[in-house]
C-alpha positions as CSV (number, residue, x, y, z in Angstrom):
1,M,93.3,66.1,118.2
2,S,95.1,64.5,115.3
3,F,97.6,65.7,112.8
4,V,98.1,65.1,109.0
5,D,101.1,65.9,106.9
6,I,100.1,67.6,103.7
7,G,103.5,68.4,102.3
8,S,103.5,72.1,103.0
9,G,103.1,71.4,106.8
10,R,101.2,69.6,109.4
11,L,97.5,70.4,109.9
12,A,95.8,69.8,113.3
13,Y,92.3,68.5,113.1
14,D,89.4,66.8,115.0
15,E,86.9,64.4,113.5
16,A,83.7,63.0,114.7
17,G,80.5,61.3,113.4
18,S,79.7,59.4,110.3
19,G,77.7,60.2,107.1
20,T,78.2,62.8,104.5
21,P,81.4,64.8,105.1
22,V,81.3,68.4,106.4
23,I,84.5,70.5,106.8
24,L,84.6,73.5,109.1
25,S,87.0,76.3,108.3
26,H,87.7,79.0,110.9
27,S,88.1,82.8,110.6
28,S,91.5,84.6,110.7
29,I,90.8,85.8,114.2
30,A,90.1,82.4,115.5
31,D,91.1,78.7,115.2
32,R,89.2,75.4,115.1
33,R,87.9,75.9,118.6
34,L,85.5,78.4,117.1
35,W,83.3,75.4,116.0
36,K,82.8,73.7,119.4
37,H,79.0,73.8,119.3
38,Q,78.6,73.2,115.6
39,F,81.1,70.3,115.6
40,A,79.1,68.5,118.3
41,A,75.7,69.3,116.7
42,L,76.6,68.3,113.1
43,S,78.4,65.1,114.2
44,T,75.2,63.5,115.1
45,R,74.4,63.0,111.4
46,H,77.5,63.9,109.5
47,R,81.2,63.1,109.4
48,V,82.5,66.4,110.6
49,I,86.1,67.7,110.4
50,R,87.3,70.9,111.9
51,Y,90.9,71.9,111.3
52,D,93.5,74.7,111.9
53,R,94.9,76.3,108.8
54,L,98.7,76.5,108.6
55,G,99.9,79.2,110.9
56,F,96.9,78.9,113.2
57,G,96.0,76.9,116.3
58,D,98.0,73.7,116.6
59,S,99.0,73.4,113.0
60,S,102.6,74.1,111.9
61,D,104.0,77.5,110.9
62,V,103.9,78.6,107.3
63,V,107.2,78.6,105.5
64,G,107.4,81.1,102.6
65,E,104.1,81.1,100.9
66,V,100.8,79.4,101.8
67,D,97.9,78.4,99.6
68,H,95.0,77.7,102.0
69,A,92.7,76.4,99.3
70,A,95.3,73.9,98.1
71,D,95.9,72.9,101.7
72,L,92.2,72.2,102.2
73,L,92.1,70.0,99.2
74,A,95.3,68.2,100.5
75,L,93.5,67.6,103.8
76,M,90.6,66.1,102.0
77,D,92.9,63.8,100.0
78,A,94.8,62.7,103.2
79,L,91.5,61.9,104.9
80,D,89.9,60.1,101.9
81,V,87.2,62.7,101.5
82,E,86.2,62.7,97.9
83,R,83.5,65.4,98.3
84,A,82.3,67.5,101.2
85,A,80.1,70.3,102.3
86,L,82.3,73.3,103.2
87,V,81.4,75.6,106.1
88,G,83.5,78.7,106.5
89,S,83.6,81.6,108.8
90,S,85.0,85.0,107.7
91,M,88.2,84.1,105.7
92,G,87.4,80.5,106.2
93,G,84.5,81.2,103.9
94,A,86.8,82.8,101.4
95,V,88.9,79.6,101.4
96,S,85.8,77.5,100.9
97,V,84.8,79.6,97.9
98,D,88.2,79.3,96.4
99,V,88.0,75.5,96.7
100,A,84.5,75.5,95.1
101,L,85.8,77.5,92.2
102,S,89.1,75.5,91.7
103,A,87.8,72.1,92.3
104,P,83.9,72.2,92.0
105,Q,83.6,68.4,91.8
106,R,85.0,68.2,95.4
107,V,82.3,70.4,96.9
108,S,78.6,69.4,97.6
109,A,77.4,72.5,99.4
110,L,78.6,75.8,100.8
111,A,77.7,77.5,104.1
112,L,79.4,80.9,104.4
113,I,79.2,82.8,107.7
114,C,80.1,86.5,107.7
115,S,82.4,85.4,104.8
116,G,85.3,87.1,103.3
117,L,86.3,86.9,99.7
118,S,89.8,86.5,98.3
119,G,91.1,89.6,96.5
120,W,88.4,91.8,98.1
121,Q,89.4,95.4,98.1
122,W,88.5,97.1,101.4
123,P,87.5,100.7,101.1
124,E,89.6,103.5,102.4
125,E,86.7,104.5,104.7
126,M,87.1,101.2,106.6
127,R,90.9,101.7,107.0
128,A,90.2,105.2,108.3
129,Q,87.7,103.7,110.8
130,T,90.0,101.0,112.1
131,R,93.4,102.7,112.1
132,P,92.7,104.9,115.2
133,L,91.6,101.7,117.0
134,L,94.9,100.0,116.1
135,L,97.0,102.8,117.1
136,A,95.1,103.2,120.4
137,A,96.1,99.6,121.1
138,V,99.7,99.6,120.0
139,P,101.9,102.7,119.2
140,Q,102.6,103.1,115.5
141,E,106.3,102.5,115.6
142,R,106.0,99.2,117.4
143,L,102.9,98.2,115.3
144,A,104.9,98.8,112.1
145,A,107.9,96.9,113.4
146,Y,105.8,93.9,114.4
147,S,104.0,93.8,111.1
148,A,107.4,94.0,109.2
149,H,109.0,91.4,111.5
150,T,111.8,93.8,112.3
151,A,111.2,94.2,116.1
152,E,113.9,92.8,118.4
153,S,111.2,91.7,120.7
154,V,107.4,91.6,121.0
155,L,105.8,92.9,124.2
156,D,103.2,90.6,125.8
157,E,101.0,93.6,126.6
158,D,101.0,94.6,122.9
159,I,99.7,91.2,122.0
160,A,97.0,91.4,124.6
161,A,96.0,94.9,123.5
162,I,95.8,94.2,119.8
163,A,93.9,91.0,120.5
164,E,91.3,92.8,122.6
165,M,91.0,95.5,120.0
166,Q,90.3,93.0,117.3
167,V,87.8,91.0,119.4
168,R,85.9,94.2,120.3
169,F,85.7,95.2,116.7
170,L,84.9,91.8,115.2
171,A,83.3,89.5,117.8
172,V,81.6,92.2,119.8
173,G,80.9,94.6,116.9
174,P,81.0,98.4,116.5
175,G,79.2,100.3,119.2
176,R,78.4,97.3,121.3
177,S,79.5,96.2,124.7
178,P,81.5,93.0,125.4
179,A,78.5,92.1,127.6
180,V,76.7,91.0,124.5
181,L,78.9,87.9,124.5
182,E,78.6,85.1,127.1
183,P,81.7,85.2,129.5
184,D,82.9,81.9,128.0
185,A,82.6,83.2,124.5
186,W,84.4,86.5,125.3
187,Q,87.2,84.6,127.0
188,L,87.5,82.1,124.1
189,A,87.6,84.9,121.5
190,L,90.4,86.6,123.5
191,T,92.4,83.4,123.9
192,M,92.3,82.6,120.2
193,A,93.1,86.2,119.2
194,R,96.1,86.4,121.5
195,R,97.6,83.2,120.2
196,I,97.1,84.4,116.6
197,F,99.0,87.6,117.1
198,E,101.7,85.9,119.2
199,R,102.4,83.5,116.3
200,E,102.0,86.2,113.6
201,W,104.3,88.7,115.3
202,R,106.8,86.3,116.8
203,G,106.8,83.6,114.1
204,P,108.2,83.7,110.6
205,A,106.9,86.1,108.0
206,Y,104.9,84.6,105.1
207,T,102.7,85.5,102.2
208,E,99.3,84.1,101.1
209,R,98.8,83.1,97.5
210,E,95.8,84.7,95.9
211,P,93.7,82.9,93.2
212,E,94.8,83.6,89.6
213,S,91.4,85.2,88.7
214,P,89.3,87.3,91.1
215,P,86.6,85.0,92.7
216,L,84.2,88.0,92.7
217,D,84.0,87.7,88.9
218,R,83.4,84.0,89.0
219,L,80.7,83.5,91.6
220,A,78.1,82.7,89.0
221,E,80.0,79.5,88.3
222,I,79.2,78.1,91.6
223,A,76.4,75.5,91.2
224,V,76.0,73.9,94.6
225,P,73.4,74.8,97.3
226,T,74.8,77.8,99.2
227,L,73.8,79.4,102.5
228,V,75.0,82.9,103.3
229,L,74.7,83.9,107.0
230,V,75.2,87.6,107.7
231,G,75.6,89.2,111.1
232,G,73.2,92.2,111.4
233,A,75.4,93.9,113.9
234,D,78.6,93.4,112.0
235,S,80.4,96.3,110.5
236,P,78.7,97.2,107.2
237,Y,82.1,97.0,105.5
238,L,82.4,93.4,106.6
239,Q,78.9,92.6,105.5
240,A,79.6,93.8,101.9
241,P,81.3,90.5,100.7
242,S,78.4,88.4,102.0
243,D,76.0,90.6,100.1
244,E,77.9,90.0,96.9
245,L,78.0,86.2,97.6
246,A,74.3,86.1,98.2
247,T,73.6,88.2,95.0
248,R,76.0,86.6,92.6
249,I,75.9,82.9,93.5
250,P,72.9,81.3,91.7
251,G,70.1,80.3,94.2
252,A,72.1,81.3,97.2
253,Q,70.0,81.7,100.4
254,R,70.7,84.7,102.6
255,V,69.9,84.7,106.3
256,E,70.5,87.7,108.5
257,L,71.3,87.0,112.2
258,V,69.9,90.0,113.9
259,D,71.9,91.7,116.6
260,T,74.9,89.4,115.8
261,A,78.5,90.5,115.0
262,H,81.3,88.8,113.0
263,L,81.7,85.5,114.9
264,P,78.1,84.0,115.0
265,P,79.4,80.5,115.8
266,I,80.3,81.6,119.3
267,E,77.9,84.5,119.8
268,R,74.8,82.6,118.6
269,P,75.9,79.0,118.7
270,D,72.4,77.4,119.0
271,R,71.1,79.5,116.1
272,V,74.1,78.8,113.8
273,S,74.0,75.1,114.6
274,A,70.3,74.9,113.8
275,E,70.7,76.8,110.5
276,L,73.5,74.5,109.5
277,V,71.7,71.3,110.5
278,A,68.6,72.3,108.5
279,F,70.6,73.5,105.5
280,L,72.9,70.4,105.3
281,G,70.0,68.1,106.0
């Protein structure tokens, strides 16, 4: 593990291999450990960098406002990466798209895995589906206090409960059993999620800067090869941004991973690595 100071904070990252650069951006329910298998597989033919966004993993806390796309470009500058293929999972995909739109000359390709999209409006039906799950994990009064950073203390059991709820909904997928994940993958997902909520609820409050213009309306501007991987067992609401990406980005290739939920890099590590190796090759 190494660190680089980008002005807004310190980013933790790992680097391996040589060749054309590839940067791996994790989801918001994970950290750079999400990419263990892909990091090793891609480093045999590429210079691969996986990093923790500010507020995640081993990177420093966010102070005030964070611009994850600007931070990724700052990481590239600090590591002398002029142009790279960007691989993003969930909101890591959203960050990758934001960079491709704000600095297209810095991006050689995009691989978007169960990707999010900055500014995406989640439907009320999704909120109605997930709210009972949240309240079953943590009582409403404590959940509201944690989210608002007004709680005098945060209970360890609440962190564990909300982490497991999120992992069941995202990494396992609606209506599926945790047994679909290998034991190591289940434990890794829980460990990453617990650390995220511990930092989010016990750390300083912050805001995320959104792009000035909605990326959804600008996807046709993306002119690099793009791979969109979709988890077939993911929530339909979470698949919707990927469908828009695959439809609106010119020439985008859509691949559905059957019987796979929201974190394919740990649920289907071999398949995801093979898809990335073939696409980036």
